[in-house]
C-alpha positions in Angstrom: 0.0 0.0 0.0 3.0 2.3 0.1 2.6 3.3 -3.6 -1.0 3.9 -3.1 -0.3 6.2 -0.1 2.4 8.0 -2.0 0.1 8.8 -4.9 -2.5 10.2 -2.7 0.0 12.2 -0.7 1.3 13.8 -3.9 -2.3 14.7 -4.9 -2.9 16.4 -1.6 0.1 18.8 -1.6 -1.0 22.4 -1.3 -0.1 24.6 -4.2 1.0 27.5 -2.0 3.8 29.9 -2.6 7.0 29.3 -0.5 10.6 30.4 -0.4 11.4 27.5 -2.6 9.0 28.8 -5.2 11.0 32.0 -5.3 14.4 30.3 -5.6 15.8 30.1 -9.1 17.1 26.6 -9.5 20.1 26.5 -11.9 19.3 23.9 -14.5 21.9 21.3 -15.3 23.3 21.0 -18.8 21.5 18.4 -20.8 18.1 18.4 -19.1 14.7 18.0 -20.8 14.5 20.3 -23.8 11.1 22.0 -23.2 9.7 23.6 -26.3 8.6 27.2 -25.8 6.4 27.3 -28.8 2.5 27.1 -28.7 1.3 23.7 -27.8 -0.3 23.1 -31.3 3.1 23.6 -32.8 4.6 21.2 -30.3 2.3 18.5 -31.6 3.0 19.5 -35.2 6.7 18.9 -34.5 5.9 15.6 -32.8 4.0 14.4 -35.9 6.9 15.4 -38.1 9.4 13.5 -35.9 7.1 10.6 -35.2 7.4 11.0 -31.4 4.9 11.1 -28.5 4.6 14.4 -26.5 5.4 14.9 -22.8 3.6 17.8 -21.1 4.3 19.0 -17.6 1.4 21.0 -16.2 2.9 23.2 -13.5 2.7 26.6 -11.8 5.6 28.9 -11.1 4.1 29.5 -7.6 3.9 25.8 -6.8 6.8 24.8 -4.4 6.5 21.1 -5.4 6.8 22.1 -9.1 9.9 24.1 -8.3 11.4 21.2 -6.5 11.3 19.2 -9.7 13.3 21.7 -11.7 16.7 20.1 -10.9 15.3 16.6 -11.5 13.9 17.6 -15.0 17.2 19.3 -15.7 19.2 16.2 -14.9 21.3 15.0 -17.9 20.1 11.4 -17.5 16.5 12.5 -17.5 17.2 14.9 -20.4 18.8 12.2 -22.5 15.9 9.8 -22.1 13.1 12.4 -22.7 14.9 14.2 -25.5 15.5 10.9 -27.3 11.9 9.6 -26.8 9.6 12.6 -26.6 8.9 16.1 -27.8 8.4 18.0 -24.5 6.7 21.2 -23.3 5.5 22.6 -20.0 2.3 24.5 -19.6 1.6 27.1 -16.8 -1.8 26.2 -15.5 -2.7 29.8 -14.9 -2.4 30.8 -18.5 -5.6 31.0 -20.6 -3.9 29.0 -23.4 -3.3 26.2 -21.0 -6.9 26.2 -19.8 -8.0 26.2 -23.5 -5.8 23.1 -24.1 -7.1 21.3 -21.0 -10.7 22.1 -21.9 -10.3 20.9 -25.5 -8.8 17.7 -24.2 -11.5 17.4 -21.5 -8.9 17.0 -18.7 -9.1 17.9 -15.0 -5.9 18.7 -13.0 -6.2 17.4 -9.4 -2.8 18.6 -8.3 0.6 19.9 -9.6 2.9 19.0 -11.1 0.9 16.7 -13.4 2.8 14.7 -16.1 0.7 14.0 -19.2 1.9 11.9 -22.2 0.2 12.1 -25.6 0.6 10.5 -29.0 1.3 13.0 -31.8 -2.5 13.3 -32.5 -3.2 14.6 -29.0 -4.6 11.4 -27.6 -3.8 10.9 -24.0 -1.6 7.9 -23.4 -0.6 8.1 -19.8 -0.5 10.3 -16.7 1.8 10.4 -13.7 2.0 12.1 -10.3 5.7 11.4 -9.7 8.0 11.0 -6.8 10.8 13.6 -7.2 13.7 11.4 -8.4 15.4 10.8 -11.7 14.6 7.1 -11.6 10.9 7.8 -11.1 10.6 10.4 -13.8 12.3 8.0 -16.2 10.1 5.1 -15.1 6.9 7.1 -15.9 8.3 7.9 -19.3 9.1 4.3 -19.9 5.5 3.3 -18.9 4.1 5.9 -21.3 6.1 4.2 -24.1 5.0 0.7 -23.1 1.4 -0.1 -24.3 0.7 -2.6 -21.6 1.7 -0.1 -18.8 -0.1 3.0 -20.1 -3.0 4.6 -18.2 -4.8 4.4 -21.5 -5.2 0.6 -21.0 -6.6 0.8 -17.5 -10.2 0.5 -18.5 -9.6 -2.7 -20.5 -7.4 -4.0 -17.7 -10.2 -3.4 -15.2 -12.8 -5.0 -17.5 -10.4 -8.1 -17.7 -10.4 -8.4 -14.0 -7.4 -6.5 -12.6 -8.3 -5.5 -9.1 -5.1 -4.7 -7.2 -5.7 -1.8 -4.8 -2.8 0.2 -6.2 -4.2 -0.3 -9.7 -7.7 0.8 -8.6 -6.3 4.0 -7.1 -4.4 4.7 -10.3 -7.5 3.9 -12.4 -9.7 6.1 -10.3 -7.3 9.0 -10.6 -7.0 8.5 -14.3 -10.8 8.5 -14.6 -10.9 11.7 -12.5 -8.3 13.4 -14.8 -10.2 12.3 -17.9 -13.5 13.3 -16.3 -14.9 9.8 -16.5 -17.0 10.0 -13.4 -18.7 6.6 -14.0 -15.3 4.8 -14.2 -14.1 6.6 -11.1 -17.2 5.5 -9.1 -16.9 1.9 -10.2 -13.2 1.8 -9.4 -13.6 3.4 -5.9 -16.6 1.2 -5.1 -14.5 -1.8 -5.9 -11.6 -0.4 -3.8 -13.9 0.2 -0.9 -15.3 -3.3 -1.2 -11.7 -4.6 -0.6 -11.2 -2.6 2.5 -12.0 -3.8 6.0 -14.4 -1.5 7.8 -11.8 -1.1 10.6 -9.5 0.6 8.0 -12.1 3.0 6.6 -10.9 5.9 8.7 -7.2 5.2 8.0 -4.9 8.0 6.7 -4.8 6.4 3.3 -8.6 6.2 3.0 -8.9 9.7 4.3 -6.7 10.8 1.4 -8.9 8.7 -0.9 -11.9 10.6 0.4 -10.2 13.9 -0.2 -9.0 13.2 -3.8 -10.8 10.3 -5.4 -14.3 9.6 -4.0 -17.0 11.4 -5.9 -20.0 9.4 -4.9 -21.9 9.8 -1.7 -23.0 6.2 -1.8 -19.4 4.9 -1.7 -19.1 2.7 1.4 -16.1 4.6 2.8 -18.0 7.8 2.6 -21.1 6.3 4.1 -19.0 5.2 7.0 -17.6 8.7 7.4 -21.2 10.1 7.6 -21.9 7.7 10.4 -18.7 8.5 12.3 -18.3 12.3 11.8 -17.0 12.9 15.3 -14.2 10.4 14.9 -13.1 12.1 11.7 -13.3 15.6 13.2 -11.1 14.4 16.1 -8.6 12.7 13.8 -8.5 15.2 10.9 -10.1 18.4 12.1 -13.6 19.8 12.0 -13.2 22.1 9.0 -11.4 19.6 6.8 -14.0 16.9 7.6 -16.8 19.3 6.7 -15.1 20.3 3.5 -14.4 16.8 2.3 -17.9 15.6 3.0 -19.4 18.7 1.4 -17.3 18.2 -1.7 -18.4 14.6 -2.1 -22.1 15.4 -1.6 -22.0 18.3 -4.0 -20.1 16.4 -6.7 -22.7 13.6 -6.4 -25.6 16.1 -6.7 -24.2 17.9 -9.7 -22.9 14.9 -11.6 -24.6 13.6 -14.7 -25.7 10.6 -12.6 -27.0 13.1 -10.0 -29.1 14.8 -12.7 -31.2 11.6 -12.7 -31.5 11.1 -9.0 -35.1 10.7 -7.7 -36.2 13.4 -5.3 -35.8 11.1 -2.3 -32.0 10.8 -2.9 -31.7 14.6 -3.4 -33.5 15.2 -0.1 -31.1 12.8 1.5 -28.2 14.8 0.2 -29.8 18.0 1.6 -30.1 16.3 5.0 -26.6 15.0 4.8 -25.3 18.5 4.0 -26.9 19.8 7.1 -25.6 16.9 9.1 -22.0 17.7 8.2 -22.4 21.3 9.2 -23.8 23.2 6.3 -26.5 25.7 7.4 -29.9 24.0 6.6 -31.1 27.1 4.8 -28.0 27.0 2.6 -28.4 23.3 2.0 -32.0 23.9 1.0 -30.9 26.5 -1.5 -28.4 24.2 -3.1 -30.8 21.3 -3.6 -33.8 23.4 -4.6 -33.6 23.1 -8.4 -32.4 19.4 -8.4 -35.4 18.5 -6.2 -37.9 20.5 -8.3 -36.6 18.9 -11.5 -36.7 15.5 -9.9 -40.4 16.0 -9.1 -41.0 17.2 -12.7 -39.4 13.9 -14.0 -41.6 11.9 -11.7 -44.7 13.9 -12.8 -45.3 15.0 -9.2 -46.3 18.6 -10.0 -47.9 19.2 -6.6 -44.6 18.4 -4.8 -42.6 20.6 -7.2 -45.0 23.5 -6.5 -44.9 22.9 -2.7 -41.1 22.8 -2.7 -40.7 26.0 -4.7 -43.5 27.9 -2.9 -42.0 27.1 0.5 -38.7 28.5 -0.8 -40.5 31.6 -2.0 -42.2 32.0 1.4 -39.0 31.5 3.4 -36.9 34.0 1.3 -37.2 37.4 -0.1 -37.2 36.8 -3.9 -36.0 39.4 -6.3 -37.7 40.3 -9.6 -35.2 38.2 -11.7 -35.8 35.2 -9.4 -39.6 35.5 -9.9 -39.0 35.6 -13.6 -36.8 32.6 -13.4 -39.1 30.3 -11.4 -42.1 31.3 -13.5 -40.2 30.4 -16.7 -39.0 27.2 -15.1 -42.5 26.0 -14.4 -44.0 27.2 -17.6 -41.3 25.3 -19.6 -41.0 22.1 -17.5 -44.2 21.4 -15.5 -45.7 18.2 -16.7 -49.3 19.5 -16.4 -51.1 22.8 -15.8 -51.9 22.3 -12.1 -49.1 24.8 -11.2 -50.7 27.7 -13.2 -52.4 29.4 -10.2 -49.1 29.4 -8.3 -47.2 30.7 -11.3 -49.7 33.5 -11.6 -49.2 34.3 -7.9 -45.4 34.4 -8.3 -45.7 36.8 -11.3 -48.0 39.1 -9.4 -45.5 39.1 -6.5 -42.8 40.1 -8.9 -44.9 42.9 -10.4 -45.6 44.2 -6.9 -41.8 44.9 -6.5 -42.1 47.7 -9.1 -39.8 46.2 -11.8 -38.4 48.1 -14.7 -40.0 48.0 -18.2 -37.8 45.1 -19.4 -38.6 43.0 -16.3 -42.3 43.8 -16.6 -42.1 42.6 -20.2 -40.6 39.3 -19.0 -43.1 38.9 -16.1 -46.1 39.6 -18.3 -44.8 37.2 -20.9 -44.6 34.4 -18.3 -48.1 35.4 -17.1 -49.4 35.1 -20.6 -47.8 31.7 -20.9 -49.3 30.5 -17.7 -52.8 31.6 -18.7 -52.4 30.0 -22.1 -51.4 26.7 -20.4 -54.4 27.0 -18.1 -56.8 27.5 -21.0 -57.6 31.2 -20.1 -57.1 32.7 -23.6 -58.6 36.1 -22.9 -56.4 36.6 -19.8 -53.4 35.4 -21.8 -54.0 37.9 -24.6 -54.2 40.8 -22.1 -51.0 39.7 -20.5 -49.3 39.2 -23.8 -50.3 42.7 -24.9 -48.8 44.2 -21.8 -45.6 42.3 -22.4 -45.4 43.6 -25.9 -46.0 47.2 -24.7 -43.3 46.9 -22.0 -40.9 45.3 -24.5 -41.4 48.2 -26.9 -40.9 50.7 -24.0 -37.6 49.1 -23.0 -36.6 48.8 -26.7 -36.3 45.0 -26.3 -36.5 42.5 -29.1 -40.2 41.8 -29.6 -40.0 38.8 -31.9 -41.0 36.4 -29.1 -44.0 38.7 -28.3 -45.2 38.6 -31.9 -44.9 34.9 -31.9 -46.7 34.6 -28.6 -49.6 36.8 -29.6 -49.9 34.9 -32.9 -50.4 31.7 -30.9 -53.2 33.3 -28.9 -55.4 34.4 -31.8 
């Protein structure tokens, strides 16, 4: 488990500035030749030379990144990488780096992150390395060896590989490549292998911090049932932050978008349990709960949930416009119409400007139309048109709406 613990420790290093970050390390002759050209040109050069590409994602204010400077400047490392790769380094703070990462659909959990690509920009391998020449060369060797590449992890898992170190690597690779489903599967299998007595160990605490994205993971479920023990061992604030991150990542994942309302309510309750103000927790789960009720065709529950939120808070005009539009567009039936009308009138009572009035009356007309009250809908649509003209807004939607109401 030493390798596993090391990987997680590397991922947990804080990217803070330090005296080391300010020190200029003198590079040794013959280190890695990092290309200073734009990354697209680096890949063009790699295609011309028929070589893979090594990319170091770093920050000049990351003390760990700075500690790697002498290692990457070592002549033995340089000889290996310069022979085998075209290399570049990308400052994570630069917009061009963010554009590259977005295009590649990659997430950077910690720095420095080593990424290895083929010349066509397909990711072959990743590494979070120990700071030694042997380790850096070993990662490059793995990137060149098809059977050892991160790229093969999914097939290796499907073929039955279940070593705990492999599962941690696979889960991290899945996180970097934003494959949440693979991450969840890998970490659930990892949790299954752990004895409950080890759930609160330092290694598994690091796994919770960096790898667990699913609130139904057994290690996280154990944490929720033993919060005081985690607070005592790891601190109250870190415990709350880790639990909050896992709950929110579950809620806003693609999987979470299909949760039934009961699960979302459970997440709201768990957020309060770990120390989030219940009102804040309710705000965070409001839209997921309402949308879950819509999917289940439980309009009455959706109305009740939103109306309680309106009653408990001072809504602004834009908020009344938003929720009215939300129900007009998504409600599975028209039983919400009286409540939408009530919300619009509350918004109008706040003395909105002409553009906001145009929006409110537009939603009022939509609600009346849905409820079969054509005459009332026409009156509201006319007022929306008048306010849109007064605010010099685009009236095409108003023309279309009025046409439907004739």
